[in-house]
C-alpha positions in Angstrom: 0.0 0.0 0.0 1.4 3.4 -0.9 2.4 5.8 1.9 1.8 9.6 1.7 3.3 12.3 3.9 1.5 15.6 4.2 3.2 18.9 4.5 1.7 21.8 6.4 0.3 23.4 3.3 -1.3 20.1 2.3 -3.2 20.1 5.7 -4.4 23.7 5.0 -5.5 22.9 1.4 -8.9 21.4 2.2 -9.9 24.6 4.1 -8.3 27.2 1.8 -9.3 25.6 -1.6 -12.3 23.3 -0.7 -10.4 20.2 -1.8 -11.4 16.7 -0.5 -7.9 15.4 0.3 -9.0 11.8 0.9 -10.9 11.6 -2.3 -8.1 13.2 -4.3 -5.5 10.8 -2.9 -7.8 7.8 -3.5 -8.2 8.8 -7.1 -4.4 9.1 -7.6 -3.2 6.1 -5.5 -6.1 4.0 -4.5 -6.0 2.9 -0.9 -3.0 4.5 0.9 -1.6 5.2 4.4 -1.4 8.9 5.2 1.3 10.2 7.7 1.7 13.6 9.3 5.1 14.5 10.9 4.5 15.3 14.5 6.4 18.6 14.4 3.9 20.0 12.0 1.3 20.1 14.7 3.5 22.6 16.6 4.1 24.6 13.4 0.3 24.8 12.9 -0.3 25.8 16.6 2.1 28.8 16.0 0.6 29.7 12.7 -1.5 32.8 12.2 -3.4 31.2 9.4 -7.1 31.3 10.1 -7.5 27.6 9.1 -4.7 26.4 11.3 -6.9 25.0 14.1 -9.0 23.1 11.5 -5.8 21.7 9.9 -4.7 20.4 13.3 -8.0 18.6 13.6 -7.5 17.1 10.1 -3.9 16.0 11.0 -5.2 13.8 13.8 -7.6 12.2 11.3 -4.4 10.6 10.0 -1.4 8.9 11.7 0.8 11.5 13.4 4.3 10.3 13.6 7.1 11.7 15.8 10.3 12.6 14.0 13.8 13.6 15.1 13.8 16.5 12.5 11.5 19.5 12.4 9.9 21.5 9.6 10.6 20.4 6.0 13.3 18.0 7.3 10.6 16.1 9.2 8.6 15.6 6.0 11.8 14.5 4.2 12.7 12.1 7.1 9.3 10.4 7.0 9.2 10.2 3.2 12.7 8.6 3.0 11.9 6.2 5.8 8.7 5.0 4.2 9.5 5.4 0.5 6.5 7.7 0.5 4.9 10.3 -1.7 4.8 13.9 -0.3 1.9 16.2 -0.8 3.1 19.8 -0.9 3.0 23.0 -2.9 6.1 24.5 -1.1 8.4 25.3 -4.0 11.6 25.1 -2.0 10.6 21.7 -0.5 9.6 20.4 -3.9 13.1 21.2 -5.3 14.7 19.3 -2.4 12.4 16.3 -2.9 13.1 16.2 -6.6 16.9 16.1 -5.9 16.3 13.3 -3.5 14.1 11.5 -6.0 11.1 11.5 -3.6 7.8 11.4 -5.4 5.7 14.6 -5.1 2.0 15.2 -5.4 1.0 18.8 -6.1 -2.1 20.9 -6.1 -2.9 21.6 -9.8 -5.3 23.8 -11.7 -6.8 25.2 -8.6 -9.0 22.1 -8.1 -7.2 18.8 -7.8 -4.0 17.0 -6.9 -1.7 15.6 -9.5 1.7 13.8 -9.7 4.9 15.8 -10.3 6.8 14.1 -13.1 
């Protein structure tokens, strides 16, 4: 079963763009396990984004996993450990993921998720 790691902006996406994250992931990958790096919860708690509280609630809908690293490095750590896809629109993180040959899923066309090739 494919594993997917969510970045902070992926957790905010359903509230900012009315995207059904579960349905989009199912359409791309079928059944999959979704992981959220634990440090992202603290990042969302400190965020001034008006959807941060809702994103925290969404994060606990998935499996929250403690990591040694924080921030983007926590996302990378989990992705490497589980040979996982990463859902993000963070340009800097995408470049790092590409260099490490980690599979990326992006928000495309303002309405859906798609694979980065």
